[in-house]
MIDOSE-1310 file (N, C-alpha, C; in nm, 2 decimals, decimal comma, always signed):
residues 244
mtaa	-0,46/+3,25/+0,18/-0,44/+3,06/+0,14/-0,37/+3,05/+0,26; -0,39/+2,92/+0,32/-0,28/+2,87/+0,45/-0,20/+2,82/+0,38; -0,10/+2,78/+0,48/+0,06/+2,77/+0,47/+0,02/+2,62/+0,38; -0,06/+2,55/+0,42/-0,04/+2,38/+0,37/-0,09/+2,41/+0,26
assw	-0,14/+2,53/+0,16/-0,18/+2,53/+0,06/-0,07/+2,55/-0,08; +0,09/+2,58/+0,00/+0,20/+2,67/-0,09/+0,23/+2,56/-0,22; +0,17/+2,48/-0,22/+0,24/+2,43/-0,38/+0,15/+2,51/-0,52; +0,03/+2,56/-0,48/-0,01/+2,69/-0,55/+0,07/+2,79/-0,64
prit	+0,11/+2,75/-0,73/+0,27/+2,88/-0,78/+0,22/+3,04/-0,80; +0,27/+3,10/-0,83/+0,19/+3,27/-0,84/+0,19/+3,23/-1,00; +0,11/+3,32/-1,02/+0,04/+3,33/-1,11/+0,13/+3,43/-1,25; +0,13/+3,38/-1,41/+0,23/+3,47/-1,45/+0,10/+3,61/-1,53
pcps	+0,19/+3,73/-1,52/+0,12/+3,84/-1,59/+0,04/+3,84/-1,67; -0,10/+3,87/-1,66/-0,21/+3,87/-1,79/-0,09/+3,95/-1,90; -0,12/+3,91/-2,04/-0,05/+4,00/-2,13/-0,13/+4,10/-2,18; -0,31/+4,10/-2,14/-0,35/+4,22/-2,20/-0,41/+4,32/-2,10
hgct	-0,39/+4,24/-1,93/-0,39/+4,33/-1,88/-0,31/+4,42/-1,79; -0,17/+4,28/-1,76/-0,08/+4,31/-1,69/-0,10/+4,33/-1,59; -0,20/+4,22/-1,53/-0,20/+4,24/-1,38/-0,20/+4,04/-1,37; -0,21/+4,02/-1,23/-0,13/+3,86/-1,18/-0,23/+3,79/-1,19
grgg	-0,41/+3,82/-1,14/-0,53/+3,76/-1,12/-0,55/+3,74/-1,02; -0,42/+3,78/-0,89/-0,48/+3,78/-0,79/-0,45/+3,90/-0,68; -0,44/+3,97/-0,79/-0,48/+4,16/-0,70/-0,36/+4,20/-0,65; -0,22/+4,15/-0,72/-0,09/+4,21/-0,77/-0,08/+4,30/-0,87
sqgs	+0,00/+4,34/-0,85/+0,11/+4,44/-0,99/+0,21/+4,40/-1,03; +0,18/+4,40/-1,22/+0,26/+4,27/-1,31/+0,39/+4,30/-1,21; +0,45/+4,16/-1,25/+0,57/+4,14/-1,18/+0,59/+4,09/-1,08; +0,47/+4,10/-0,98/+0,49/+4,08/-0,86/+0,49/+3,97/-0,82
nvsd	+0,59/+3,94/-0,73/+0,54/+3,72/-0,68/+0,50/+3,77/-0,55; +0,37/+3,75/-0,56/+0,23/+3,70/-0,47/+0,22/+3,55/-0,40; +0,28/+3,54/-0,30/+0,28/+3,41/-0,26/+0,16/+3,37/-0,16; +0,14/+3,21/-0,18/+0,02/+3,18/-0,08/-0,02/+3,20/+0,03
eepr	+0,09/+3,23/+0,12/+0,08/+3,28/+0,22/+0,04/+3,45/+0,25; +0,06/+3,51/+0,18/+0,01/+3,62/+0,19/-0,15/+3,64/+0,16; -0,17/+3,76/+0,23/-0,36/+3,78/+0,28/-0,44/+3,74/+0,16; -0,48/+3,73/+0,08/-0,56/+3,77/-0,04/-0,65/+3,95/-0,07
aagp	-0,61/+4,02/-0,14/-0,68/+4,14/-0,15/-0,82/+4,11/-0,14; -0,88/+4,23/-0,13/-1,08/+4,19/-0,12/-1,12/+4,33/-0,18; -1,26/+4,35/-0,22/-1,32/+4,41/-0,35/-1,27/+4,42/-0,47; -1,28/+4,57/-0,47/-1,22/+4,62/-0,58/-1,07/+4,62/-0,65
arqd	-1,00/+4,53/-0,51/-0,88/+4,60/-0,49/-0,82/+4,41/-0,58; -0,89/+4,35/-0,63/-0,86/+4,28/-0,67/-0,90/+4,25/-0,82; -0,78/+4,16/-0,94/-0,78/+4,23/-1,09/-0,91/+4,09/-1,11; -0,95/+4,19/-1,20/-1,06/+4,08/-1,22/-0,98/+4,00/-1,39
cpgv	-0,87/+3,92/-1,40/-0,81/+3,88/-1,47/-0,77/+3,72/-1,48; -0,81/+3,60/-1,55/-0,78/+3,49/-1,50/-0,68/+3,48/-1,47; -0,57/+3,50/-1,52/-0,42/+3,42/-1,51/-0,40/+3,33/-1,58; -0,29/+3,30/-1,57/-0,21/+3,17/-1,64/-0,12/+3,09/-1,53
pdav	-0,13/+2,97/-1,50/-0,04/+2,92/-1,38/+0,08/+2,88/-1,46; +0,21/+2,97/-1,39/+0,34/+2,97/-1,48/+0,41/+2,84/-1,36; +0,36/+2,76/-1,33/+0,45/+2,67/-1,26/+0,36/+2,53/-1,22; +0,25/+2,53/-1,29/+0,19/+2,37/-1,23/+0,24/+2,29/-1,33
dtdp	+0,22/+2,14/-1,29/+0,27/+2,05/-1,36/+0,15/+2,06/-1,49; +0,24/+2,06/-1,60/+0,12/+2,06/-1,73/+0,07/+1,88/-1,76; +0,15/+1,79/-1,67/+0,09/+1,68/-1,64/-0,03/+1,61/-1,55; -0,16/+1,67/-1,57/-0,21/+1,62/-1,47/-0,23/+1,51/-1,43
irll	-0,23/+1,39/-1,44/-0,17/+1,25/-1,36/-0,03/+1,28/-1,28; +0,01/+1,31/-1,29/+0,11/+1,35/-1,27/+0,08/+1,47/-1,10; +0,02/+1,53/-1,15/-0,02/+1,67/-1,01/-0,09/+1,52/-0,97; -0,19/+1,50/-1,02/-0,31/+1,44/-0,92/-0,22/+1,32/-0,85
aqwl	-0,12/+1,26/-0,88/-0,04/+1,16/-0,80/+0,05/+1,26/-0,69; +0,06/+1,37/-0,68/+0,14/+1,45/-0,60/+0,06/+1,49/-0,50; -0,06/+1,53/-0,53/-0,20/+1,57/-0,47/-0,19/+1,45/-0,36; -0,21/+1,29/-0,48/-0,28/+1,22/-0,30/-0,17/+1,15/-0,25
etar	-0,07/+1,18/-0,30/+0,05/+1,19/-0,21/+0,06/+1,21/-0,07; +0,07/+1,38/-0,10/+0,06/+1,50/+0,04/-0,06/+1,44/+0,12; -0,19/+1,45/+0,05/-0,30/+1,35/+0,14/-0,28/+1,22/+0,27; -0,20/+1,18/+0,13/-0,15/+1,06/+0,20/-0,09/+1,07/+0,32
gage	+0,00/+1,12/+0,29/+0,13/+1,18/+0,41/+0,09/+1,24/+0,50; -0,02/+1,37/+0,46/-0,10/+1,43/+0,58/-0,20/+1,33/+0,64; -0,23/+1,26/+0,65/-0,33/+1,18/+0,73/-0,45/+1,11/+0,68; -0,48/+1,18/+0,53/-0,59/+1,17/+0,51/-0,64/+1,04/+0,53
pmpe	-0,79/+1,02/+0,62/-0,81/+0,85/+0,65/-0,79/+0,73/+0,49; -0,91/+0,79/+0,38/-0,86/+0,69/+0,24/-0,85/+0,81/+0,14; -0,74/+0,82/+0,16/-0,72/+0,89/+0,04/-0,75/+0,86/-0,14; -0,78/+0,77/-0,16/-0,78/+0,67/-0,25/-0,90/+0,71/-0,34
amal	-1,01/+0,72/-0,19/-1,14/+0,68/-0,22/-1,20/+0,82/-0,31; -1,33/+0,77/-0,44/-1,33/+0,83/-0,47/-1,47/+0,84/-0,56; -1,52/+0,91/-0,62/-1,66/+0,85/-0,63/-1,69/+0,89/-0,76; -1,72/+0,76/-0,85/-1,74/+0,73/-0,98/-1,89/+0,76/-1,03
atas	-1,90/+0,87/-1,15/-2,03/+0,88/-1,22/-2,07/+0,83/-1,29; -2,18/+0,71/-1,35/-2,15/+0,65/-1,44/-2,29/+0,68/-1,56; -2,36/+0,68/-1,66/-2,48/+0,63/-1,72/-2,54/+0,54/-1,79; -2,68/+0,52/-1,75/-2,69/+0,40/-1,82/-2,65/+0,43/-1,99
adav	-2,71/+0,35/-2,06/-2,71/+0,37/-2,26/-2,83/+0,46/-2,27; -2,93/+0,47/-2,18/-3,04/+0,60/-2,23/-2,99/+0,73/-2,14; -2,91/+0,72/-2,04/-2,83/+0,83/-1,99/-2,91/+0,83/-1,89; -2,89/+0,76/-1,79/-2,96/+0,74/-1,66/-2,83/+0,70/-1,55
psar	-2,85/+0,83/-1,46/-2,68/+0,88/-1,40/-2,75/+0,75/-1,29; -2,57/+0,72/-1,24/-2,55/+0,68/-1,11/-2,39/+0,69/-1,05; -2,45/+0,70/-0,95/-2,29/+0,74/-0,89/-2,26/+0,63/-0,73; -2,14/+0,65/-0,73/-2,08/+0,55/-0,60/-1,91/+0,55/-0,56
mvil	-1,92/+0,52/-0,46/-1,76/+0,49/-0,42/-1,67/+0,38/-0,46; -1,58/+0,45/-0,51/-1,48/+0,39/-0,55/-1,34/+0,35/-0,51; -1,27/+0,25/-0,53/-1,10/+0,31/-0,46/-1,03/+0,30/-0,59; -0,94/+0,42/-0,58/-0,84/+0,45/-0,65/-0,74/+0,35/-0,65
rgvd	-0,69/+0,21/-0,75/-0,53/+0,19/-0,74/-0,47/+0,16/-0,83; -0,49/+0,30/-0,90/-0,35/+0,31/-1,01/-0,37/+0,45/-1,09; -0,25/+0,52/-1,12/-0,28/+0,66/-1,18/-0,18/+0,63/-1,29; -0,14/+0,50/-1,36/-0,09/+0,55/-1,48/-0,10/+0,42/-1,56
pglv	-0,14/+0,44/-1,71/-0,17/+0,60/-1,74/-0,34/+0,68/-1,76; -0,37/+0,59/-1,66/-0,50/+0,68/-1,64/-0,56/+0,63/-1,54; -0,66/+0,66/-1,47/-0,71/+0,64/-1,29/-0,80/+0,51/-1,36; -0,73/+0,36/-1,23/-0,79/+0,24/-1,29/-0,83/+0,21/-1,12
wftd	-0,93/+0,15/-1,15/-1,02/+0,08/-1,04/-1,08/-0,07/-1,08; -1,10/-0,17/-1,02/-1,14/-0,27/-1,03/-1,28/-0,32/-0,95; -1,34/-0,41/-1,04/-1,50/-0,41/-0,98/-1,51/-0,58/-1,06; -1,67/-0,60/-0,99/-1,73/-0,72/-1,08/-1,79/-0,63/-1,23
tgsd	-1,73/-0,67/-1,28/-1,80/-0,63/-1,45/-1,91/-0,65/-1,44; -1,95/-0,70/-1,36/-2,13/-0,76/-1,39/-2,20/-0,68/-1,31; -2,18/-0,60/-1,19/-2,24/-0,49/-1,15/-2,32/-0,37/-1,20; -2,38/-0,30/-1,17/-2,44/-0,24/-1,22/-2,38/-0,09/-1,29
kgve	-2,26/-0,09/-1,24/-2,17/+0,01/-1,31/-2,08/-0,02/-1,43; -2,00/-0,19/-1,39/-2,02/-0,27/-1,50/-2,07/-0,30/-1,59; -2,18/-0,30/-1,62/-2,28/-0,27/-1,75/-2,27/-0,16/-1,74; -2,31/-0,05/-1,71/-2,35/+0,05/-1,76/-2,21/+0,10/-1,82
lvan	-2,08/+0,08/-1,78/-1,92/+0,13/-1,87/-1,94/+0,06/-2,00; -1,99/-0,09/-2,01/-1,97/-0,15/-2,08/-2,09/-0,04/-2,25; -2,17/-0,02/-2,19/-2,30/+0,03/-2,26/-2,25/+0,18/-2,32; -2,19/+0,26/-2,20/-2,17/+0,38/-2,21/-2,04/+0,42/-2,17
phaa	-1,95/+0,35/-2,25/-1,80/+0,39/-2,22/-1,70/+0,56/-2,16; -1,85/+0,62/-2,10/-1,73/+0,74/-2,06/-1,78/+0,73/-1,89; -1,74/+0,82/-1,85/-1,74/+0,84/-1,70/-1,66/+0,96/-1,64; -1,70/+1,01/-1,52/-1,64/+1,10/-1,43/-1,62/+1,04/-1,31
lvlh	-1,50/+1,13/-1,27/-1,40/+1,07/-1,12/-1,38/+1,21/-1,07; -1,49/+1,18/-0,93/-1,40/+1,29/-0,78/-1,33/+1,24/-0,69; -1,21/+1,26/-0,66/-1,13/+1,23/-0,56/-1,17/+1,38/-0,46; -1,16/+1,36/-0,28/-1,18/+1,48/-0,21/-1,11/+1,53/-0,07
wlrp	-1,02/+1,61/-0,04/-0,91/+1,55/+0,06/-0,95/+1,67/+0,17; -0,97/+1,69/+0,29/-0,98/+1,74/+0,38/-0,86/+1,78/+0,43; -0,72/+1,71/+0,44/-0,58/+1,71/+0,49/-0,48/+1,75/+0,33; -0,39/+1,81/+0,36/-0,32/+1,91/+0,45/-0,45/+2,03/+0,37
ahrq	-0,52/+2,04/+0,30/-0,57/+2,18/+0,24/-0,73/+2,07/+0,17; -0,83/+2,14/+0,18/-0,95/+2,12/+0,14/-0,98/+2,15/-0,01; -0,93/+1,97/-0,07/-0,90/+1,97/-0,25/-1,01/+1,91/-0,29; -1,00/+1,85/-0,40/-1,12/+1,77/-0,51/-1,03/+1,77/-0,64
vrav	-1,07/+1,67/-0,67/-0,96/+1,68/-0,81/-1,12/+1,61/-0,92; -1,15/+1,71/-1,02/-1,22/+1,57/-1,11/-1,20/+1,57/-1,28; -1,18/+1,43/-1,26/-1,17/+1,37/-1,41/-1,30/+1,35/-1,48; -1,27/+1,36/-1,60/-1,38/+1,35/-1,73/-1,28/+1,25/-1,83
gpve	-1,35/+1,15/-1,90/-1,31/+1,11/-1,99/-1,35/+0,92/-2,03; -1,30/+0,90/-2,11/-1,36/+0,75/-2,21/-1,26/+0,68/-2,10; -1,39/+0,55/-2,08/-1,32/+0,42/-2,02/-1,30/+0,30/-2,11; -1,19/+0,22/-2,04/-1,14/+0,11/-2,12/-1,17/-0,02/-2,03
avga	-1,14/-0,12/-2,05/-1,12/-0,24/-1,95/-0,97/-0,24/-1,96; -0,91/-0,27/-1,80/-0,79/-0,30/-1,82/-0,74/-0,45/-1,89; -0,65/-0,47/-1,91/-0,58/-0,59/-1,93/-0,57/-0,73/-1,85; -0,63/-0,85/-1,86/-0,61/-1,04/-1,79/-0,46/-0,98/-1,71
dead	-0,35/-0,90/-1,78/-0,24/-0,96/-1,65/-0,27/-0,87/-1,56; -0,32/-0,74/-1,62/-0,32/-0,64/-1,50/-0,40/-0,65/-1,39; -0,54/-0,76/-1,42/-0,63/-0,80/-1,30/-0,56/-0,89/-1,26; -0,53/-0,93/-1,32/-0,46/-1,08/-1,23/-0,35/-1,01/-1,14
aywh	-0,31/-0,94/-1,18/-0,17/-0,87/-1,03/-0,25/-0,79/-0,98; -0,30/-0,76/-0,96/-0,44/-0,71/-0,83/-0,46/-0,79/-0,76; -0,56/-0,86/-0,86/-0,61/-0,99/-0,74/-0,54/-1,10/-0,66; -0,47/-1,12/-0,71/-0,35/-1,21/-0,65/-0,25/-1,09/-0,52
arpp	-0,28/-0,96/-0,53/-0,24/-0,91/-0,41/-0,34/-0,89/-0,34; -0,49/-0,94/-0,34/-0,56/-0,91/-0,25/-0,58/-1,01/-0,13; -0,62/-0,96/+0,02/-0,64/-1,12/+0,09/-0,68/-1,21/+0,07; -0,65/-1,33/+0,11/-0,77/-1,42/+0,10/-0,91/-1,40/+0,08
garr	-0,97/-1,36/+0,24/-1,07/-1,35/+0,21/-1,14/-1,25/+0,18; -1,11/-1,13/+0,10/-1,13/-1,01/-0,01/-1,14/-1,12/-0,16; -1,12/-1,22/-0,21/-1,12/-1,29/-0,32/-1,24/-1,32/-0,29; -1,24/-1,44/-0,17/-1,31/-1,56/-0,16/-1,46/-1,49/-0,14
aava	-1,49/-1,34/-0,13/-1,65/-1,27/-0,12/-1,67/-1,28/-0,26; -1,50/-1,19/-0,33/-1,57/-1,17/-0,50/-1,62/-1,21/-0,57; -1,52/-1,41/-0,46/-1,57/-1,54/-0,59/-1,79/-1,54/-0,57; -1,78/-1,53/-0,43/-1,95/-1,59/-0,35/-2,03/-1,44/-0,45
slqs	-1,97/-1,40/-0,42/-2,03/-1,24/-0,47/-2,09/-1,19/-0,61; -2,26/-1,21/-0,64/-2,25/-1,18/-0,76/-2,29/-1,01/-0,76; -2,18/-0,91/-0,76/-2,24/-0,82/-0,69/-2,33/-0,71/-0,81; -2,41/-0,66/-0,70/-2,56/-0,55/-0,75/-2,67/-0,71/-0,75
qvvs	-2,64/-0,82/-0,75/-2,77/-0,93/-0,79/-2,83/-0,94/-0,67; -2,96/-0,92/-0,66/-3,05/-0,97/-0,53/-3,05/-1,10/-0,49; -3,03/-1,08/-0,32/-3,02/-1,22/-0,25/-3,09/-1,23/-0,17; -3,14/-1,34/-0,09/-3,23/-1,36/+0,03/-3,20/-1,29/+0,12
grae	-3,10/-1,26/+0,17/-3,04/-1,26/+0,28/-2,94/-1,24/+0,29; -2,88/-1,25/+0,43/-2,74/-1,20/+0,40/-2,69/-1,40/+0,47; -2,75/-1,44/+0,50/-2,76/-1,60/+0,53/-2,70/-1,66/+0,37; -2,71/-1,61/+0,35/-2,71/-1,67/+0,21/-2,55/-1,65/+0,15
leer	-2,54/-1,53/+0,15/-2,38/-1,43/+0,09/-2,30/-1,53/+0,22; -2,33/-1,55/+0,32/-2,23/-1,63/+0,40/-2,19/-1,79/+0,35; -2,29/-1,83/+0,33/-2,29/-1,99/+0,32/-2,19/-2,00/+0,14; -2,23/-1,91/+0,09/-2,18/-1,93/-0,01/-2,00/-1,87/-0,02
vaev	-1,99/-1,75/+0,05/-1,80/-1,75/+0,12/-1,78/-1,90/+0,20; -1,89/-1,98/+0,26/-1,84/-2,09/+0,29/-1,81/-2,19/+0,21; -1,85/-2,16/+0,10/-1,81/-2,30/+0,00/-1,71/-2,27/-0,11; -1,66/-2,17/-0,10/-1,59/-2,12/-0,18/-1,44/-2,15/-0,07
arrf	-1,44/-2,11/+0,06/-1,34/-2,12/+0,14/-1,31/-2,32/+0,15; -1,49/-2,33/+0,20/-1,44/-2,50/+0,15/-1,36/-2,59/+0,00; -1,39/-2,49/-0,07/-1,32/-2,55/-0,21/-1,19/-2,48/-0,26; -1,18/-2,36/-0,19/-0,96/-2,33/-0,15/-0,98/-2,31/+0,00
pdgs	-0,98/-2,41/+0,10/-0,86/-2,35/+0,19/-0,78/-2,29/+0,22; -0,69/-2,29/+0,14/-0,54/-2,27/+0,17/-0,58/-2,07/+0,15; -0,66/-2,07/+0,05/-0,72/-1,88/+0,05/-0,64/-1,83/-0,08; -0,48/-1,84/-0,07/-0,39/-1,77/-0,18/-0,45/-1,86/-0,32
dvpr	-0,55/-1,97/-0,31/-0,53/-2,03/-0,48/-0,66/-2,00/-0,57; -0,73/-1,90/-0,51/-0,90/-1,87/-0,49/-0,85/-1,82/-0,66; -0,88/-1,83/-0,78/-0,88/-1,80/-0,91/-0,98/-1,67/-0,91; -0,92/-1,60/-1,03/-1,01/-1,48/-1,06/-1,12/-1,52/-1,15
psrw	-1,24/-1,45/-1,09/-1,36/-1,55/-1,16/-1,35/-1,41/-1,31; -1,39/-1,50/-1,44/-1,39/-1,36/-1,52/-1,47/-1,32/-1,57; -1,61/-1,24/-1,45/-1,66/-1,17/-1,45/-1,57/-1,04/-1,34; -1,43/-1,04/-1,23/-1,35/-0,97/-1,21/-1,24/-0,92/-1,26
ggfr	-1,27/-0,77/-1,29/-1,20/-0,70/-1,38/-1,18/-0,61/-1,32; -1,09/-0,51/-1,44/-1,08/-0,34/-1,42/-1,11/-0,21/-1,52; -1,16/-0,10/-1,52/-1,15/-0,03/-1,55/-1,03/+0,07/-1,57; -1,01/+0,18/-1,65/-0,92/+0,26/-1,67/-1,02/+0,38/-1,77
llpv	-0,97/+0,50/-1,63/-1,03/+0,61/-1,70/-0,92/+0,68/-1,80; -0,91/+0,76/-1,90/-0,85/+0,82/-2,00/-0,89/+0,95/-2,02; -0,83/+1,01/-1,87/-0,90/+1,16/-1,88/-0,85/+1,31/-2,03; -0,98/+1,31/-2,05/-0,95/+1,44/-2,11/-0,96/+1,59/-2,08
svef	-0,97/+1,55/-1,90/-1,08/+1,72/-1,87/-0,99/+1,68/-1,70; -0,87/+1,73/-1,65/-0,90/+1,70/-1,48/-0,85/+1,80/-1,46; -0,98/+1,89/-1,37/-0,96/+1,97/-1,32/-0,92/+2,01/-1,15; -0,86/+2,08/-1,11/-0,79/+2,05/-1,00/-0,86/+2,20/-0,92
weea	-0,93/+2,17/-0,72/-0,96/+2,27/-0,65/-0,90/+2,28/-0,59; -0,87/+2,37/-0,50/-0,87/+2,40/-0,38/-0,95/+2,49/-0,31; -0,96/+2,50/-0,18/-1,08/+2,58/-0,12/-0,96/+2,72/-0,11; -1,00/+2,84/-0,07/-0,94/+2,94/+0,00/-1,01/+3,02/+0,10
pdgl	-1,01/+3,04/+0,14/-1,08/+3,15/+0,29/-1,17/+3,23/+0,23; -1,15/+3,32/+0,16/-1,23/+3,42/+0,12/-1,37/+3,37/-0,01; -1,34/+3,26/-0,01/-1,43/+3,17/-0,11/-1,39/+3,20/-0,27; -1,25/+3,31/-0,31/-1,20/+3,32/-0,41/-1,15/+3,20/-0,46
heri	-1,22/+3,04/-0,45/-1,12/+2,91/-0,44/-1,06/+2,89/-0,57; -0,93/+2,80/-0,57/-0,80/+2,82/-0,74/-0,87/+2,70/-0,74; -0,91/+2,76/-0,89/-0,94/+2,62/-1,04/-0,89/+2,63/-1,11; -0,82/+2,49/-1,13/-0,70/+2,50/-1,26/-0,73/+2,40/-1,34
rhrl	-0,77/+2,37/-1,47/-0,82/+2,31/-1,55/-0,69/+2,21/-1,67; -0,68/+2,11/-1,67/-0,58/+2,05/-1,78/-0,69/+1,99/-1,87; -0,70/+2,05/-2,04/-0,77/+2,01/-2,13/-0,67/+1,94/-2,29; -0,73/+1,82/-2,25/-0,63/+1,75/-2,39/-0,71/+1,79/-2,55
rdga	-0,59/+1,88/-2,57/-0,63/+1,87/-2,75/-0,50/+1,96/-2,82; -0,58/+1,77/-2,90/-0,43/+1,76/-3,02/-0,34/+1,71/-2,96; -0,35/+1,58/-2,86/-0,29/+1,50/-2,80/-0,17/+1,62/-2,72; -0,21/+1,72/-2,65/-0,09/+1,75/-2,55/-0,19/+1,85/-2,48
wave	-0,17/+1,85/-2,37/-0,24/+1,92/-2,24/-0,27/+2,06/-2,23; -0,38/+2,13/-2,26/-0,37/+2,26/-2,24/-0,48/+2,31/-2,06; -0,35/+2,45/-2,01/-0,39/+2,46/-1,82/-0,47/+2,58/-1,87; -0,53/+2,63/-1,77/-0,60/+2,74/-1,78/-0,68/+2,74/-1,64
rlsp	-0,70/+2,88/-1,60/-0,77/+2,89/-1,45/-0,91/+2,95/-1,48; -1,00/+2,90/-1,42/-1,17/+2,93/-1,42/-1,16/+3,01/-1,30; -1,26/+3,04/-1,34/-1,33/+3,09/-1,22/-1,42/+3,02/-1,13; -1,39/+3,10/-0,97/-1,48/+2,98/-0,86/-1,57/+2,98/-0,90
């Protein structure tokens, strides 16, 4: 792997096979900068990470900050997959606005995704980066609405124009044309000329995904990609390596 991927630890020797899971012998200190073995030289053993953070939220925050520092254009962008009450799936991009204690985003709760999350409060999220390495994080779990205080705090941090647009637009509803939307925004601006006093509509809020499974993936040049999954078991995180 490349030097940018050096956050991955070496692998604890497998107690059953005495291998490292990366083609080294037991006890070898295989770094991510060393070339990988190919073909038969690679041991067929999953290995277990010995230095991966057991808290996936903390590790996600670290990867996010690394991508941000490396110049990823929109590191907080993530795909949100939901399903209706009758299991019809849909997906769209949203912006991650917090990672403690779960993954948080804000939206019009009357939108398609808001309606689906109320009817079926489970979701999957994917974050994807190309800098400093090709990585993605997948999270799955139940979803809950954030509290009014948290929604208010984020609402007041938004620029006035974004607040006017959110009040004027009933997300996912059919409109006659853009002119209708622009007139609605103009009406909100007439009512709240200062902009800072635009109130949060009751339909606008946030959701928090409380992950029960988080997978960290990183590309390897030879196709034997890194896949580490955290799964919540009896209130504690179990960390395991997956075949790519």
